[in-house]
N, CA and C atoms of all chains as a GROMACS GRO file, in nm:
protein
  630
    1MET      N    1   9.148  11.605  10.709
    1MET     CA    2   9.119  11.661  10.779
    1MET      C    3   9.257  11.612  10.882
    2SER      N    4   9.311  11.752  10.882
    2SER     CA    5   9.469  11.618  11.047
    2SER      C    6   9.426  11.623  11.092
    3LEU      N    7   9.522  11.526  11.118
    3LEU     CA    8   9.540  11.398  11.258
    3LEU      C    9   9.682  11.481  11.349
    4PRO      N   10   9.652  11.462  11.492
    4PRO     CA   11   9.724  11.464  11.535
    4PRO      C   12   9.843  11.362  11.515
    5PRO      N   13  10.011  11.460  11.548
    5PRO     CA   14  10.091  11.382  11.556
    5PRO      C   15  10.119  11.244  11.533
    6GLU      N   16  10.127  11.188  11.672
    6GLU     CA   17  10.067  11.064  11.692
    6GLU      C   18  10.005  10.979  11.619
    7LEU      N   19   9.943  11.049  11.607
    7LEU     CA   20   9.806  10.947  11.524
    7LEU      C   21   9.873  10.946  11.368
    8GLN      N   22   9.863  11.054  11.322
    8GLN     CA   23   9.972  11.050  11.223
    8GLN      C   24  10.073  11.005  11.172
    9ARG      N   25  10.166  10.956  11.265
    9ARG     CA   26  10.308  10.895  11.251
    9ARG      C   27  10.205  10.739  11.250
   10ALA      N   28  10.100  10.685  11.335
   10ALA     CA   29  10.093  10.567  11.289
   10ALA      C   30   9.986  10.532  11.134
   11PHE      N   31   9.927  10.622  11.165
   11PHE     CA   32   9.874  10.611  10.927
   11PHE      C   33  10.033  10.550  10.917
   12ASP      N   34  10.094  10.685  10.870
   12ASP     CA   35  10.226  10.697  10.816
   12ASP      C   36  10.336  10.556  10.826
   13ALA      N   37  10.333  10.544  10.920
   13ALA     CA   38  10.379  10.384  10.907
   13ALA      C   39  10.330  10.292  10.846
   14LEU      N   40  10.156  10.183  10.865
   14LEU     CA   41  10.108  10.161  10.866
   14LEU      C   42  10.110  10.117  10.706
   15THR      N   43  10.102  10.299  10.630
   15THR     CA   44  10.075  10.246  10.478
   15THR      C   45  10.225  10.289  10.403
   16SER      N   46  10.312  10.274  10.510
   16SER     CA   47  10.456  10.339  10.377
   16SER      C   48  10.576  10.208  10.495
   17ASN      N   49  10.519  10.143  10.558
   17ASN     CA   50  10.640  10.105  10.618
   17ASN      C   51  10.688   9.955  10.508
   18HIS      N   52  10.784   9.870  10.540
   18HIS     CA   53  10.830   9.714  10.447
   18HIS      C   54  10.703   9.652  10.534
   19GLY      N   55  10.635   9.604  10.495
   19GLY     CA   56  10.555   9.481  10.557
   19GLY      C   57  10.545   9.325  10.485
   20ALA      N   58  10.486   9.278  10.522
   20ALA     CA   59  10.439   9.135  10.391
   20ALA      C   60  10.326   9.168  10.341
   21THR      N   61  10.241   9.316  10.318
   21THR     CA   62  10.211   9.329  10.229
   21THR      C   63  10.262   9.482  10.192
   22GLU      N   64  10.192   9.513  10.030
   22GLU     CA   65  10.255   9.570   9.950
   22GLU      C   66  10.164   9.722  10.034
   23PRO      N   67  10.288   9.802  10.041
   23PRO     CA   68  10.255   9.968  10.118
   23PRO      C   69  10.065   9.998  10.063
   24ALA      N   70  10.082  10.055   9.923
   24ALA     CA   71   9.961  10.076   9.892
   24ALA      C   72   9.832   9.966   9.890
   25LEU      N   73   9.852   9.852   9.906
   25LEU     CA   74   9.718   9.800   9.907
   25LEU      C   75   9.721   9.830  10.092
   26ARG      N   76   9.773   9.868  10.149
   26ARG     CA   77   9.750   9.884  10.318
   26ARG      C   78   9.700   9.950  10.297
   27ARG      N   79   9.746  10.073  10.195
   27ARG     CA   80   9.697  10.239  10.215
   27ARG      C   81   9.455  10.202  10.148
   28GLY      N   82   9.539  10.145  10.072
   28GLY     CA   83   9.374  10.126   9.981
   28GLY      C   84   9.256  10.077  10.104
   29VAL      N   85   9.303   9.989  10.144
   29VAL     CA   86   9.267   9.885  10.264
   29VAL      C   87   9.186   9.998  10.394
   30LEU      N   88   9.279  10.086  10.394
   30LEU     CA   89   9.240  10.151  10.507
   30LEU      C   90   9.180  10.264  10.484
   31GLU      N   91   9.207  10.309  10.366
   31GLU     CA   92   9.071  10.449  10.282
   31GLU      C   93   8.967  10.405  10.263
   32PHE      N   94   8.962  10.246  10.213
   32PHE     CA   95   8.806  10.172  10.149
   32PHE      C   96   8.742  10.207  10.343
   33ALA      N   97   8.787  10.196  10.453
   33ALA     CA   98   8.745  10.134  10.590
   33ALA      C   99   8.699  10.281  10.654
   34ARG      N  100   8.850  10.386  10.590
   34ARG     CA  101   8.804  10.495  10.667
   34ARG      C  102   8.681  10.648  10.583
   35SER      N  103   8.664  10.602  10.460
   35SER     CA  104   8.605  10.652  10.363
   35SER      C  105   8.467  10.553  10.310
   36GLY      N  106   8.468  10.460  10.330
   36GLY     CA  107   8.384  10.350  10.225
   36GLY      C  108   8.417  10.360  10.089
   37SER      N  109   8.551  10.448  10.015
   37SER     CA  110   8.539  10.385   9.896
   37SER      C  111   8.623  10.316   9.850
   38ASP      N  112   8.637  10.208   9.724
   38ASP     CA  113   8.666  10.110   9.751
   38ASP      C  114   8.759  10.141   9.593
   39THR      N  115   8.795  10.267   9.546
   39THR     CA  116   8.873  10.300   9.424
   39THR      C  117   9.018  10.233   9.391
   40LEU      N  118   9.007  10.290   9.514
   40LEU     CA  119   9.227  10.195   9.564
   40LEU      C  120   9.189  10.093   9.541
   41LEU      N  121   9.122  10.018   9.657
   41LEU     CA  122   9.118   9.852   9.631
   41LEU      C  123   9.083   9.768   9.484
   42HIS      N  124   8.995   9.867   9.368
   42HIS     CA  125   8.976   9.867   9.254
   42HIS      C  126   9.131   9.839   9.220
   43LEU      N  127   9.195   9.969   9.204
   43LEU     CA  128   9.317   9.997   9.168
   43LEU      C  129   9.434   9.907   9.182
   44HIS      N  130   9.405   9.861   9.312
   44HIS     CA  131   9.506   9.723   9.328
   44HIS      C  132   9.487   9.609   9.359
   45GLY      N  133   9.350   9.607   9.232
   45GLY     CA  134   9.263   9.489   9.269
   45GLY      C  135   9.356   9.326   9.250
   46PRO      N  136   9.486   9.381   9.121
   46PRO     CA  137   9.547   9.287   9.088
   46PRO      C  138   9.673   9.268   9.219
   47GLU      N  139   9.776   9.308   9.233
   47GLU     CA  140   9.823   9.333   9.366
   47GLU      C  141   9.762   9.153   9.455
   48LEU      N  142   9.629   9.244   9.476
   48LEU     CA  143   9.524   9.169   9.614
   48LEU      C  144   9.532   9.057   9.557
   49LEU      N  145   9.472   9.055   9.436
   49LEU     CA  146   9.484   8.849   9.362
   49LEU      C  147   9.600   8.763   9.392
   50SER      N  148   9.678   8.854   9.340
   50SER     CA  149   9.793   8.838   9.319
   50SER      C  150   9.906   8.701   9.483
   51ALA      N  151   9.820   8.817   9.609
   51ALA     CA  152   9.933   8.801   9.638
   51ALA      C  153   9.911   8.674   9.751
   52GLY      N  154  10.017   8.550   9.772
   52GLY     CA  155  10.018   8.476   9.836
   52GLY      C  156   9.930   8.329   9.736
   53GLU      N  157   9.904   8.358   9.642
   53GLU     CA  158   9.851   8.291   9.525
   53GLU      C  159   9.932   8.206   9.427
   54SER      N  160   9.971   8.103   9.375
   54SER     CA  161  10.028   8.064   9.286
   54SER      C  162   9.987   8.095   9.112
   55PRO      N  163  10.073   8.061   9.079
   55PRO     CA  164  10.067   8.169   8.900
   55PRO      C  165   9.992   8.137   8.812
   56ASP      N  166   9.927   7.980   8.843
   56ASP     CA  167   9.891   7.918   8.782
   56ASP      C  168   9.725   7.938   8.816
   57SER      N  169   9.696   7.984   8.941
   57SER     CA  170   9.549   7.945   8.971
   57SER      C  171   9.436   8.052   8.921
   58GLY      N  172   9.286   7.956   8.878
   58GLY     CA  173   9.201   8.044   8.812
   58GLY      C  174   9.129   8.161   8.831
   59VAL      N  175   9.104   8.242   8.739
   59VAL     CA  176   8.977   8.252   8.773
   59VAL      C  177   8.913   8.285   8.890
   60ARG      N  178   8.837   8.190   8.907
   60ARG     CA  179   8.748   8.174   8.954
   60ARG      C  180   8.778   8.181   9.134
   61ARG      N  181   8.857   8.109   9.108
   61ARG     CA  182   8.910   8.103   9.280
   61ARG      C  183   8.964   8.223   9.331
   62ASN      N  184   9.012   8.342   9.261
   62ASN     CA  185   9.064   8.409   9.260
   62ASN      C  186   8.945   8.542   9.348
   63ASN      N  187   8.819   8.538   9.262
   63ASN     CA  188   8.725   8.586   9.302
   63ASN      C  189   8.655   8.569   9.418
   64LEU      N  190   8.694   8.408   9.405
   64LEU     CA  191   8.603   8.378   9.559
   64LEU      C  192   8.744   8.371   9.633
   65ARG      N  193   8.836   8.415   9.639
   65ARG     CA  194   8.898   8.470   9.787
   65ARG      C  195   8.889   8.608   9.785
   66GLU      N  196   8.897   8.664   9.721
   66GLU     CA  197   8.867   8.774   9.746
   66GLU      C  198   8.735   8.833   9.785
   67ASP      N  199   8.651   8.796   9.786
   67ASP     CA  200   8.494   8.784   9.765
   67ASP      C  201   8.520   8.755   9.876
   68THR      N  202   8.578   8.622   9.958
   68THR     CA  203   8.562   8.610  10.123
   68THR      C  204   8.703   8.723  10.214
   69LEU      N  205   8.783   8.712  10.145
   69LEU     CA  206   8.846   8.884  10.175
   69LEU      C  207   8.740   9.041  10.175
   70ARG      N  208   8.693   9.046  10.079
   70ARG     CA  209   8.601   9.224  10.118
   70ARG      C  210   8.488   9.161  10.216
   71LYS      N  211   8.418   9.076  10.238
   71LYS     CA  212   8.358   9.026  10.330
   71LYS      C  213   8.409   9.032  10.456
   72PHE      N  214   8.529   8.952  10.479
   72PHE     CA  215   8.601   8.977  10.606
   72PHE      C  216   8.619   9.097  10.660
   73LEU      N  217   8.722   9.221  10.551
   73LEU     CA  218   8.651   9.297  10.583
   73LEU      C  219   8.640   9.444  10.593
   74ASP      N  220   8.443   9.406  10.551
   74ASP     CA  221   8.366   9.550  10.606
   74ASP      C  222   8.326   9.463  10.729
   75LYS      N  223   8.352   9.289  10.814
   75LYS     CA  224   8.320   9.287  10.935
   75LYS      C  225   8.426   9.378  10.977
   76VAL      N  226   8.528   9.401  10.946
   76VAL     CA  227   8.637   9.502  11.050
   76VAL      C  228   8.579   9.566  11.058
   77ALA      N  229   8.534   9.654  10.947
   77ALA     CA  230   8.571   9.793  10.922
   77ALA      C  231   8.379   9.799  11.014
   78ASP      N  232   8.306   9.752  11.006
   78ASP     CA  233   8.173   9.782  11.054
   78ASP      C  234   8.111   9.721  11.178
   79ARG      N  235   8.111   9.582  11.161
   79ARG     CA  236   8.043   9.511  11.287
   79ARG      C  237   8.184   9.398  11.339
   80PRO      N  238   8.332   9.444  11.393
   80PRO     CA  239   8.426   9.313  11.402
   80PRO      C  240   8.344   9.195  11.500
   81TRP      N  241   8.216   9.276  11.594
   81TRP     CA  242   8.254   9.154  11.703
   81TRP      C  243   8.129   9.007  11.636
   82THR      N  244   8.062   9.044  11.467
   82THR     CA  245   8.018   8.907  11.441
   82THR      C  246   8.149   8.817  11.324
   83ILE      N  247   8.245   8.897  11.388
   83ILE     CA  248   8.330   8.809  11.336
   83ILE      C  249   8.410   8.673  11.389
   84THR      N  250   8.372   8.541  11.302
   84THR     CA  251   8.448   8.416  11.429
   84THR      C  252   8.542   8.326  11.328
   85ASP      N  253   8.601   8.246  11.411
   85ASP     CA  254   8.689   8.168  11.361
   85ASP      C  255   8.733   8.119  11.283
   86GLU      N  256   8.588   8.041  11.235
   86GLU     CA  257   8.561   7.986  11.066
   86GLU      C  258   8.582   8.121  11.004
   87ASP      N  259   8.553   8.242  10.975
   87ASP     CA  260   8.585   8.377  10.908
   87ASP      C  261   8.770   8.324  10.903
   88VAL      N  262   8.797   8.310  11.028
   88VAL     CA  263   8.933   8.352  10.992
   88VAL      C  264   8.994   8.260  10.896
   89THR      N  265   8.976   8.113  10.990
   89THR     CA  266   9.036   7.986  10.919
   89THR      C  267   8.988   7.966  10.756
   90ARG      N  268   8.874   7.997  10.727
   90ARG     CA  269   8.893   8.008  10.613
   90ARG      C  270   8.950   8.111  10.474
   91LEU      N  271   8.947   8.216  10.524
   91LEU     CA  272   9.106   8.280  10.480
   91LEU      C  273   9.222   8.215  10.440
   92CYS      N  274   9.291   8.166  10.655
   92CYS     CA  275   9.388   8.166  10.607
   92CYS      C  276   9.323   8.012  10.479
   93THR      N  277   9.289   7.951  10.489
   93THR     CA  278   9.312   7.834  10.408
   93THR      C  279   9.317   7.847  10.197
   94GLN      N  280   9.208   8.020  10.246
   94GLN     CA  281   9.253   8.039  10.081
   94GLN      C  282   9.367   8.128  10.044
   95TRP      N  283   9.438   8.156  10.197
   95TRP     CA  284   9.484   8.296  10.145
   95TRP      C  285   9.683   8.311  10.172
   96HIS      N  286   9.684   8.128  10.247
   96HIS     CA  287   9.788   8.099  10.317
   96HIS      C  288   9.896   8.230  10.377
   97SER      N  289   9.840   8.316  10.431
   97SER     CA  290   9.964   8.399  10.446
   97SER      C  291   9.902   8.488  10.598
   98GLU      N  292   9.896   8.435  10.726
   98GLU     CA  293   9.876   8.489  10.795
   98GLU      C  294   9.910   8.630  10.856
   99ASP      N  295  10.032   8.654  10.782
   99ASP     CA  296  10.091   8.819  10.790
   99ASP      C  297   9.976   8.886  10.718
  100LEU      N  298   9.962   8.912  10.528
  100LEU     CA  299   9.845   8.929  10.462
  100LEU      C  300   9.724   8.962  10.560
  101ILE      N  301   9.681   8.824  10.650
  101ILE     CA  302   9.546   8.890  10.712
  101ILE      C  303   9.520   8.935  10.843
  102PHE      N  304   9.705   8.959  10.936
  102PHE     CA  305   9.670   9.049  11.019
  102PHE      C  306   9.730   9.189  10.962
  103GLU      N  307   9.808   9.218  10.867
  103GLU     CA  308   9.870   9.353  10.813
  103GLU      C  309   9.745   9.423  10.737
  104LEU      N  310   9.684   9.371  10.704
  104LEU     CA  311   9.542   9.434  10.593
  104LEU      C  312   9.398   9.425  10.731
  105THR      N  313   9.452   9.329  10.766
  105THR     CA  314   9.302   9.364  10.920
  105THR      C  315   9.355   9.490  10.955
  106LEU      N  316   9.467   9.491  11.070
  106LEU     CA  317   9.561   9.640  11.104
  106LEU      C  318   9.515   9.797  11.075
  107ALA      N  319   9.452   9.753  10.912
  107ALA     CA  320   9.473   9.834  10.866
  107ALA      C  321   9.316   9.884  10.791
  108CYS      N  322   9.200   9.777  10.862
  108CYS     CA  323   9.126   9.817  10.788
  108CYS      C  324   9.109   9.877  10.937
  109ALA      N  325   9.124   9.802  11.004
  109ALA     CA  326   9.054   9.847  11.160
  109ALA      C  327   9.103  10.053  11.236
  110LEU      N  328   9.242  10.022  11.160
  110LEU     CA  329   9.276  10.200  11.189
  110LEU      C  330   9.160  10.290  11.087
  111GLY      N  331   9.087  10.231  10.953
  111GLY     CA  332   9.083  10.327  10.868
  111GLY      C  333   8.919  10.304  10.923
  112ALA      N  334   8.884  10.188  11.042
  112ALA     CA  335   8.692  10.190  11.063
  112ALA      C  336   8.774  10.376  11.201
  113GLY      N  337   8.835  10.287  11.266
  113GLY     CA  338   8.842  10.374  11.395
  113GLY      C  339   8.885  10.574  11.325
  114LEU      N  340   8.956  10.534  11.265
  114LEU     CA  341   8.989  10.701  11.170
  114LEU      C  342   8.806  10.772  11.174
  115ARG      N  343   8.793  10.680  11.035
  115ARG     CA  344   8.594  10.730  10.995
  115ARG      C  345   8.530  10.769  11.100
  116ARG      N  346   8.534  10.710  11.234
  116ARG     CA  347   8.469  10.748  11.373
  116ARG      C  348   8.516  10.886  11.441
  117PHE      N  349   8.618  10.876  11.441
  117PHE     CA  350   8.766  10.968  11.524
  117PHE      C  351   8.684  11.159  11.423
  118ASP      N  352   8.694  11.079  11.214
  118ASP     CA  353   8.623  11.215  11.159
  118ASP      C  354   8.502  11.226  11.173
  119ALA      N  355   8.427  11.154  11.276
  119ALA     CA  356   8.291  11.199  11.262
  119ALA      C  357   8.285  11.285  11.382
  120GLY      N  358   8.388  11.223  11.433
  120GLY     CA  359   8.391  11.270  11.624
  120GLY      C  360   8.408  11.481  11.594
  121LEU      N  361   8.517  11.443  11.545
  121LEU     CA  362   8.491  11.644  11.535
  121LEU      C  363   8.457  11.646  11.409
  122ARG      N  364   8.385  11.617  11.310
  122ARG     CA  365   8.251  11.735  11.278
  122ARG      C  366   8.162  11.763  11.340
  123SER      N  367   8.109  11.662  11.447
  123SER     CA  368   8.043  11.668  11.563
  123SER      C  369   8.085  11.756  11.619
  124LEU      N  370   8.200  11.797  11.697
  124LEU     CA  371   8.211  11.881  11.770
  124LEU      C  372   8.209  12.047  11.708
  125GLU      N  373   8.225  11.980  11.560
  125GLU     CA  374   8.240  12.132  11.465
  125GLU      C  375   8.124  12.197  11.485
  126LYS      N  376   8.088  12.097  11.475
  126LYS     CA  377   7.913  12.174  11.385
  126LYS      C  378   7.830  12.260  11.541
  127ALA      N  379   7.898  12.152  11.696
  127ALA     CA  380   7.840  12.179  11.847
  127ALA      C  381   7.905  12.340  11.873
  128GLU      N  382   7.971  12.322  11.820
  128GLU     CA  383   8.081  12.520  11.847
  128GLU      C  384   8.080  12.582  11.781
  129ALA      N  385   8.045  12.513  11.647
  129ALA     CA  386   7.964  12.650  11.535
  129ALA      C  387   7.879  12.784  11.534
  130PRO      N  388   7.887  12.859  11.548
  130PRO     CA  389   7.786  12.994  11.604
  130PRO      C  390   7.621  13.001  11.534
  131MET      N  391   9.054   8.179  11.856
  131MET     CA  392   9.173   8.145  11.758
  131MET      C  393   9.265   8.230  11.718
  132ARG      N  394   9.422   8.283  11.724
  132ARG     CA  395   9.557   8.284  11.726
  132ARG      C  396   9.630   8.278  11.610
  133LEU      N  397   9.653   8.398  11.546
  133LEU     CA  398   9.704   8.317  11.391
  133LEU      C  399   9.866   8.313  11.468
  134SER      N  400   9.887   8.263  11.451
  134SER     CA  401  10.047   8.190  11.484
  134SER      C  402  10.172   8.307  11.382
  135ALA      N  403  10.146   8.366  11.360
  135ALA     CA  404  10.250   8.521  11.301
  135ALA      C  405  10.204   8.599  11.431
  136LEU      N  406  10.138   8.568  11.532
  136LEU     CA  407  10.114   8.666  11.642
  136LEU      C  408  10.145   8.603  11.736
  137THR      N  409  10.165   8.490  11.763
  137THR     CA  410  10.195   8.448  11.934
  137THR      C  411  10.344   8.399  11.854
  138GLN      N  412  10.482   8.374  11.769
  138GLN     CA  413  10.568   8.355  11.764
  138GLN      C  414  10.639   8.459  11.737
  139PRO      N  415  10.784   8.473  11.897
  139PRO     CA  416  10.842   8.617  11.893
  139PRO      C  417  10.927   8.625  11.767
  140HIS      N  418  11.005   8.748  11.751
  140HIS     CA  419  11.096   8.723  11.616
  140HIS      C  420  11.224   8.765  11.713
  141THR      N  421  11.141   8.848  11.805
  141THR     CA  422  11.296   8.887  11.891
  141THR      C  423  11.343   8.895  11.998
  142LEU      N  424  11.471   8.932  12.057
  142LEU     CA  425  11.514   8.858  12.186
  142LEU      C  426  11.404   8.924  12.310
  143ARG      N  427  11.336   9.080  12.256
  143ARG     CA  428  11.272   9.101  12.313
  143ARG      C  429  11.164   9.085  12.382
  144GLN      N  430  11.112   9.101  12.310
  144GLN     CA  431  10.929   8.966  12.250
  144GLN      C  432  10.998   8.839  12.371
  145ARG      N  433  11.085   8.764  12.315
  145ARG     CA  434  11.101   8.569  12.343
  145ARG      C  435  11.102   8.664  12.481
  146LEU      N  436  11.149   8.728  12.572
  146LEU     CA  437  11.169   8.774  12.722
  146LEU      C  438  11.007   8.839  12.750
  147LEU      N  439  10.948   8.907  12.737
  147LEU     CA  440  10.800   8.977  12.711
  147LEU      C  441  10.687   8.857  12.672
  148PHE      N  442  10.677   8.800  12.654
  148PHE     CA  443  10.619   8.701  12.611
  148PHE      C  444  10.625   8.600  12.714
  149ALA      N  445  10.701   8.532  12.747
  149ALA     CA  446  10.805   8.436  12.809
  149ALA      C  447  10.658   8.528  13.007
  150VAL      N  448  10.745   8.602  13.043
  150VAL     CA  449  10.706   8.723  13.122
  150VAL      C  450  10.566   8.703  13.180
  151PHE      N  451  10.495   8.733  13.063
  151PHE     CA  452  10.346   8.717  12.990
  151PHE      C  453  10.263   8.519  13.033
  152ARG      N  454  10.377   8.456  12.984
  152ARG     CA  455  10.325   8.328  13.004
  152ARG      C  456  10.334   8.284  13.084
  153GLY      N  457  10.382   8.311  13.197
  153GLY     CA  458  10.502   8.253  13.360
  153GLY      C  459  10.329   8.315  13.439
  154LEU      N  460  10.304   8.467  13.411
  154LEU     CA  461  10.221   8.530  13.487
  154LEU      C  462  10.093   8.497  13.463
  155LEU      N  463  10.000   8.492  13.311
  155LEU     CA  464   9.879   8.450  13.274
  155LEU      C  465   9.878   8.313  13.276
  156GLY      N  466   9.973   8.282  13.190
  156GLY     CA  467   9.929   8.134  13.094
  156GLY      C  468   9.924   8.205  13.007
  157GLN      N  469   9.894   8.317  12.949
  157GLN     CA  470   9.970   8.307  12.794
  157GLN      C  471   9.902   8.466  12.769
  158VAL      N  472   9.991   8.522  12.713
  158VAL     CA  473   9.972   8.657  12.623
  158VAL      C  474   9.880   8.731  12.563
  159PRO      N  475   9.840   8.837  12.632
  159PRO     CA  476   9.748   8.935  12.636
  159PRO      C  477   9.715   8.966  12.488
  160GLY      N  478   9.576   8.951  12.430
  160GLY     CA  479   9.541   8.958  12.262
  160GLY      C  480   9.633   9.114  12.237
  161PRO      N  481   9.573   9.213  12.333
  161PRO     CA  482   9.674   9.306  12.231
  161PRO      C  483   9.790   9.355  12.256
  162VAL      N  484   9.877   9.274  12.359
  162VAL     CA  485  10.068   9.272  12.288
  162VAL      C  486  10.066   9.255  12.194
  163LEU      N  487  10.032   9.114  12.169
  163LEU     CA  488  10.034   9.018  12.050
  163LEU      C  489  10.033   9.086  11.956
  164ALA      N  490   9.925   9.165  11.954
  164ALA     CA  491   9.950   9.217  11.839
  164ALA      C  492  10.020   9.358  11.818
  165LEU      N  493  10.012   9.440  11.952
  165LEU     CA  494  10.080   9.575  11.845
  165LEU      C  495  10.294   9.496  11.903
  166SER      N  496  10.300   9.414  11.939
  166SER     CA  497  10.441   9.340  11.929
  166SER      C  498  10.495   9.277  11.723
  167TYR      N  499  10.374   9.270  11.676
  167TYR     CA  500  10.361   9.255  11.517
  167TYR      C  501  10.441   9.374  11.459
  168ARG      N  502  10.574   9.315  11.430
  168ARG     CA  503  10.676   9.452  11.303
  168ARG      C  504  10.591   9.548  11.417
  169ARG      N  505  10.692   9.622  11.464
  169ARG     CA  506  10.704   9.709  11.556
  169ARG      C  507  10.697   9.852  11.487
  170GLU      N  508  10.773   9.788  11.427
  170GLU     CA  509  10.800   9.982  11.283
  170GLU      C  510  10.672   9.974  11.233
  171LEU      N  511  10.575   9.913  11.130
  171LEU     CA  512  10.487   9.854  11.096
  171LEU      C  513  10.394   9.977  11.172
  172GLY      N  514  10.358   9.914  11.313
  172GLY     CA  515  10.226   9.982  11.399
  172GLY      C  516  10.273   9.978  11.475
  173GLY      N  517  10.216   9.843  11.554
  173GLY     CA  518  10.235   9.821  11.722
  173GLY      C  519  10.312   9.921  11.776
  174LYS      N  520  10.455  10.000  11.673
  174LYS     CA  521  10.533  10.108  11.772
  174LYS      C  522  10.483  10.238  11.784
  175HIS      N  523  10.430  10.290  11.737
  175HIS     CA  524  10.339  10.373  11.738
  175HIS      C  525  10.186  10.416  11.762
  176LEU      N  526  10.156  10.268  11.725
  176LEU     CA  527   9.973  10.254  11.821
  176LEU      C  528  10.046  10.258  11.966
  177ALA      N  529  10.134  10.160  11.962
  177ALA     CA  530  10.138  10.200  12.158
  177ALA      C  531  10.117  10.365  12.149
  178ARG      N  532  10.192  10.409  12.138
  178ARG     CA  533  10.257  10.598  12.178
  178ARG      C  534  10.067  10.707  12.176
  179CYS      N  535   9.984  10.614  12.086
  179CYS     CA  536   9.896  10.658  12.088
  179CYS      C  537   9.777  10.695  12.196
  180TYR      N  538   9.816  10.459  12.192
  180TYR     CA  539   9.724  10.479  12.292
  180TYR      C  540   9.767  10.505  12.487
  181GLN      N  541   9.938  10.523  12.463
  181GLN     CA  542   9.942  10.622  12.569
  181GLN      C  543   9.929  10.707  12.581
  182GLN      N  544   9.899  10.816  12.440
  182GLN     CA  545   9.884  10.956  12.488
  182GLN      C  546   9.731  10.947  12.503
  183ALA      N  547   9.628  10.893  12.408
  183ALA     CA  548   9.526  10.905  12.454
  183ALA      C  549   9.512  10.890  12.575
  184LEU      N  550   9.525  10.749  12.639
  184LEU     CA  551   9.501  10.677  12.756
  184LEU      C  552   9.511  10.816  12.946
  185ARG      N  553   9.675  10.758  12.899
  185ARG     CA  554   9.755  10.825  13.003
  185ARG      C  555   9.814  11.007  13.040
  186GLN      N  556   9.765  11.046  12.962
  186GLN     CA  557   9.854  11.152  12.852
  186GLN      C  558   9.726  11.286  12.881
  187ALA      N  559   9.564  11.279  12.919
  187ALA     CA  560   9.464  11.316  12.880
  187ALA      C  561   9.539  11.400  12.945
  188LYS      N  562   9.493  11.556  12.885
  188LYS     CA  563   9.478  11.696  13.007
  188LYS      C  564   9.350  11.701  13.045
  189GLU      N  565   9.226  11.722  12.958
  189GLU     CA  566   9.073  11.726  13.016
  189GLU      C  567   9.009  11.622  13.109
  190TRP      N  568   9.084  11.528  13.132
  190TRP     CA  569   9.006  11.402  13.184
  190TRP      C  570   9.099  11.339  13.324
  191SER      N  571   9.029  11.304  13.405
  191SER     CA  572   9.126  11.220  13.494
  191SER      C  573   9.168  11.055  13.354
  192VAL      N  574   9.255  11.023  13.441
  192VAL     CA  575   9.246  10.864  13.377
  192VAL      C  576   9.158  10.729  13.366
  193GLY      N  577   9.040  10.742  13.511
  193GLY     CA  578   8.968  10.697  13.522
  193GLY      C  579   8.827  10.724  13.457
  194GLU      N  580   8.822  10.892  13.428
  194GLU     CA  581   8.734  10.892  13.310
  194GLU      C  582   8.753  10.819  13.161
  195VAL      N  583   8.838  10.899  13.149
  195VAL     CA  584   8.937  10.796  13.034
  195VAL      C  585   8.893  10.678  12.985
  196GLU      N  586   8.952  10.602  13.104
  196GLU     CA  587   8.912  10.388  13.159
  196GLU      C  588   8.755  10.386  13.082
  197LEU      N  589   8.664  10.494  13.121
  197LEU     CA  590   8.506  10.424  13.150
  197LEU      C  591   8.512  10.480  12.972
  198PHE      N  592   8.533  10.616  12.942
  198PHE     CA  593   8.521  10.624  12.795
  198PHE      C  594   8.490  10.491  12.691
  199ALA      N  595   8.604  10.386  12.731
  199ALA     CA  596   8.680  10.315  12.666
  199ALA      C  597   8.662  10.242  12.707
  200VAL      N  598   8.518  10.204  12.833
  200VAL     CA  599   8.498  10.054  12.840
  200VAL      C  600   8.362  10.098  12.796
  201PHE      N  601   8.339  10.253  12.775
  201PHE     CA  602   8.183  10.247  12.698
  201PHE      C  603   8.224  10.270  12.542
  202VAL      N  604   8.319  10.296  12.472
  202VAL     CA  605   8.325  10.263  12.347
  202VAL      C  606   8.362  10.176  12.286
  203SER      N  607   8.440  10.041  12.365
  203SER     CA  608   8.400   9.911  12.362
  203SER      C  609   8.315   9.789  12.396
  204SER      N  610   8.174   9.877  12.483
  204SER     CA  611   8.085   9.778  12.525
  204SER      C  612   7.962   9.762  12.376
  205LEU      N  613   7.998   9.945  12.288
  205LEU     CA  614   7.921   9.963  12.186
  205LEU      C  615   8.006   9.853  12.034
  206ASN      N  616   8.103   9.815  12.060
  206ASN     CA  617   8.205   9.738  11.976
  206ASN      C  618   8.193   9.569  12.004
  207ARG      N  619   8.042   9.548  12.144
  207ARG     CA  620   8.102   9.453  12.165
  207ARG      C  621   8.195   9.327  12.188
  208CYS      N  622   8.300   9.487  12.256
  208CYS     CA  623   8.400   9.425  12.309
  208CYS      C  624   8.474   9.429  12.455
  209ARG      N  625   8.561   9.337  12.473
  209ARG     CA  626   8.573   9.366  12.644
  209ARG      C  627   8.668   9.431  12.631
  210PHE      N  628   8.696   9.468  12.750
  210PHE     CA  629   8.820   9.592  12.754
  210PHE      C  630   8.886   9.605  12.891
   0.00000   0.00000   0.00000
């Protein structure tokens, strides 16, 4: 579904401009929140796991970090009012990058907003259909 | 809790803006912090979206749009 020009520009900027995280990762998180698909998240898993992490870290620690981030992004997308200071503190402790946390939160929130926007447009189309 | 990555101004313009808000309100409002972060990444474009949606809607008055925003925010259990 095409987006209004201003919204399309915001989408393009967030998924392609320079930031603390890879644009492809932001796009993956945005699409995850917009469509519920985590294909792109899996595709960019290695980048996700290596961001802000020292090379000698163990797999278990990476899995724990990814799990924490995944649960946080689920909350951002579906029930942001349940996010607590403890969630953010845990993320900061595990990821050591506030920039990464904010940029992925922003991407996830925009994706979740677009999911609602898409649903609204579909409802309008149905209502206007003969 | 606020991320320090957001509360630290990066440009002279932000420094001045944050100082004004801190002088008037005691703190910088959350939306201003979020939209000030790396403006080319999101804030600059999202601010235009908000401006267009909340202030330039043709079908509804500003008051009606604000009411919609309050309703949607309340569904998200978020203060508007």
